[in-house]
N, C-alpha and C positions, 0 to 999 in steps of 0.2 A: 580780308585777311583770313577767310575761312576756306574759300575755294582755291585761291592762289596763296601759298604760304610764303610770307616774307621772311627771309633769313639774313639779308644784308641791308646795309644802310641805303643802298640804291633801291632795293625792293621797297623799303619803307617809304621813300620819297615817291616811288611809283604809285603806291597805294594812296597816298595823299593826293597826288595829281588826279587819280581816277575818282576818288571820293568827292573832292571839291570841284572837279572839272577844270582846274587851273592850278598852276604852281604859285603858291603865295609868295609875297615879298614883304620884307620888314614885318614879319609875323611869327607867332609861335603857334604851332599846331599840336594838338594832343589827340591821340587815338586811344580810347579806352577799350580794353580787351577782356574777354572771358576765355582764358586759355588761348587757343589759336583763333578765336572768333572775334571780329570787330563788333563791338556793341554800340559805340557812339563816337562821335568825333566833334571837335570844335577848333576854330581858328580865332585868334585874337590879334589885334595890331600890337606890334612891339612898342612899348612905351617905357623907356628907361627912367622917366621922371616919376613914375608911380611908386608909391610905397610898396616895398617888396611883399610884406605880409598881407596887406589888403589885396594886392594883385593876385597873389597865390591863392588866397582864400576864395576869391571870386571864381577862380578856375576849379578849385577843388570842390566847390559847391555843386558843380555839375556832376561830379563823380557819384554823388548820392543818387542821382537820377538815372545813371547809366546802368540799366538792368543787368545784374549779374556780373558786373565788371570786377576784375580782381587785379588788374595791372594797367599801366599806361605807358605809351611810347610818346616821347616829346621830340619834336623837330623844330629847331630854331632857324628860321630863314632870315639871315642877317644882310641887310642892304643899307638903306639910309638910317634905319633904326634897328636896335638889337636888344634882346633880353640881357639884363645885367647878371653878373655872377650871384649877387645877393638875391635877385629874383629867382634864379634857377634853384639856388639852395632852399629858399623859402617854399618854392613849388614842390620840391622833393619832400620836404617835411610835411607840407599840407596834404599832398596826395597819399603819403604813407599813413597819416592819421585817418584819412578817409577810406583806407583799405584798398587803395589802388596805387601801390608804390610804382615808381618809375622803374621799368624793366629794360629800358633802352632809350638813349638820347642821341640825337643826330644833329650835326651842324651843317647848314648849307650856306656857303659864302664864297664870293669870288669865283662863281662857276664851278665849285667843287663840293663834294659830299664827303663828310668824315664823321668819325666818332666825336661826340660833343666833348667828352672828357679826355680825349686822346691828344697826341702830339702832332697830328695832321699827317703822319707818315702813312696812314691808311687811306688818304684822300683819293677819290676817283672823280672823273669828270661828271658834271651834272647830267650830261647826255646819257650816261649809263642808266639813269632812271627809266628811260624809254626802251632801252635795249636789254635790260635785265630780264631774266626769265619771267618774273612777276609782271613787269611792265608790258612785255609782249603778250602774256596771257590775258591781261586785262584789256589790252587793245583789241585782241581777237574776240574777246567775249562781248565787247560793246558793239552790238549790231546796228545801232543808230547813233548818229552824232549827238553829243551833248549840246543842248540848247542853253546858251548863256545870255545874260543881260547885255553883254558886250556885242552880241550878234543879233540883236533885235532888228528885224527887217525894216527897211525904209518903206514908206507908203508908195504903193505902185498900182492902186486900183485903176482899172480901165474904164469903169462906169463913171461918167462925169457927174452923175446924180448920187454918188455913194454917200456923200455927207447928208443930202436930203433924205435918203433912205434911212440913215441912222436916226435922224430927227423924227421921222415918221414912226419908227419902231419905238422910240422913246415916248412919243405922245401916246401910242397905243398901250405901252406898258403902264403909263401913269394911271390909266383907268382900270387896271387889274387889281384884284384882291389876292395878295400873296398867300393868304390862308385858305383860299377856296381850293378844294380837292381837285376839281377839274382843271383849274388854272395851274396848280402845281404839277399835275400829270402832263399837261400840255408843254409847259416850259422845260421841265426836266427831260421830257421826251425829245424835244427839239435839240437840247444840248447833247443828249446821247446820240442823236442822229449825226450831229457835227463831229463828235468824237469817233463814232464808228466809221464815218466817211474818211476821216483823217487817218485812222488806223489802217484802212484798206488802201488808200491812195497816197497818203503823205501830203495831201493838199486840203485846203479849206476854200469853199466858194466865197465869192464876194457877198452873195446874199446872206450866207450864214454869218459872216463877219459883221455885216450891217445889223443883223438881228441881235447878235451878241452885244455889240457896243450900245445899241439902243436900249435893250432890255436891262443891261447892267446899270442904267441910270436910275432904275427903281431900286432903292437900297435894299428893301426886303426881298425882292426877287433876286438881286445880286447875291445876297447872303444865302438864300435857298439854293441857288445854282452852285455856288462855291461849296456849300456843305454837301450837295448831292454827289460831289466827287469823292466824298469820304463815306457817306452812309445813305441808305434808302429812307431813314427816318426823316420826317418832315415837320415835326412840331417844333415850337420855338426853343424848348430846352435842348432838344437833340441838335438843332442847328448851332446853338451857342456852344455846346460841348465840342462839336466837330470843328468849329472855327478857332477855338482856343487850344486845339490839339489834345483834347482829353478823350477823344474817341479814336481808336485804332482803325485806319481805313479798311473797309471790307475787301477792297481790291487795290493794292498798291499800284499795279500796272495801269489800271483805269485812271487813277489819280494822276499819274505821271503823263499818261497819254492826253488827259484833259489839259494839263498845264502846257504841254508841248503844242497841242492844237491851238490854244489861245495865243501862244507865242507866234505861231505861224499865221494866225488870223490877223495879227497886227499889220501885216503887209497891206491889208485892205481897210485899216482903220486910221483915219488922219489924226495928226497929233492932238488937236483939241478934244478928241473923244477917247484917248488912250488910257487915261489915268485909272479907270475902274478895272479894265482888263489887265493892266500891268500889276495892279494891287492884288488881284486874285492869283496871278501867277506867283507873285511874291509870297502870298500866304501858303500856297501849295509847296513852294520850295522850302519855306520855313517848317512846315509840317514834316517834310522829308529830310530834315536835318541839314539843309543847305542855307544856313543863316547868312553867310556872306553874299550869296547870290540873291537871296531874298532882299537884303538891304539895297543891292544895286538896282533891282527892279523897282523898289520903293522910291529910290532917288530919281529914276526915270519918270515915275508917276508924278513926283513933285515938280519935275521940270515941265511936264506936260500941263499940269494944273497946280500952280503954287498954292500951298495951303490945303491940298487935298486931304480930307479927313482920314480915310481908311489907311492910306499909305503912311500918313503921319503917325497914327496909332501904332502901326506895325513897327515903324522905325524906333519908337519909344521902347517897345518890347525888346527889339533887337539890340538897341544901345544899352539896355539894362542887362544884357546877357541871358535873357529868359529863353529857356529851351522847353518846348512842349513835350508832353509825354510821348507823343509819336516819334519825336526825333531820337529819343533814347531807348526805344523799343526795337530790338533786332528785327530787320525786315529786308 
């Protein structure tokens, strides 16, 4: 909402589609703004059974973390479930108290977009979100397709020994010391090679995918490699801060390229070995403010390995509505 200025309800829906990578259903989306700039966004499932004041307070609590925000746009996507009038009124009161009053509210229902508080005479087809000036500008500005959990590639490795290669890398990683400087340089360098190769060609080799899946089985190396997408610092405290979202990434494009590379690498990682890779992608999406997508990657990790610890912990954070500092910092 800074480079492409939203002035209509269709524009606002286009911004949400671009920000989240999909059009929500049975949801309430809130965009926090600082003047014309988008500072943070969130999406929650519509739940008319929840107490209005508790529901509104949980959303307004995010406003305090939205750096510099002075207003909010609310969009209610009404399908099977919808925000109630009491919830909307409570949300308006709670956001006003938080210093981010609602400056615009939009309703999306029945394939139409309209002013939330209007009489529907201003309704336009939902398709206008794609063809509005902002919608078109955002489509043209997106040079690479958004990678979503719904589009995770099916396994298609050509090497019949791919699973054995992953096990071999896992065995080799088990003998490594994650705090040894040479080991850290070696594994972080290998990860960077995979990312650089992906950025140059849009592909990931089967060999790199096997190395990634195998090395990620070493939990400390997995955390080190995930944190290396955020920071060059490699001590335990720095890794912890990075993974909790308390360190602003040194290079946002590198972080996103790393997550997209891992998504692409899944084509060469069979289902029994996918959970760690899916969890790292989820963590990077969470850091980037894409909580809904993060949850979907976590669910895929749980499906690949029921009870998987890292994805389970992330889901608990997501279910609690916890947003990291990175998600509410303009980037």
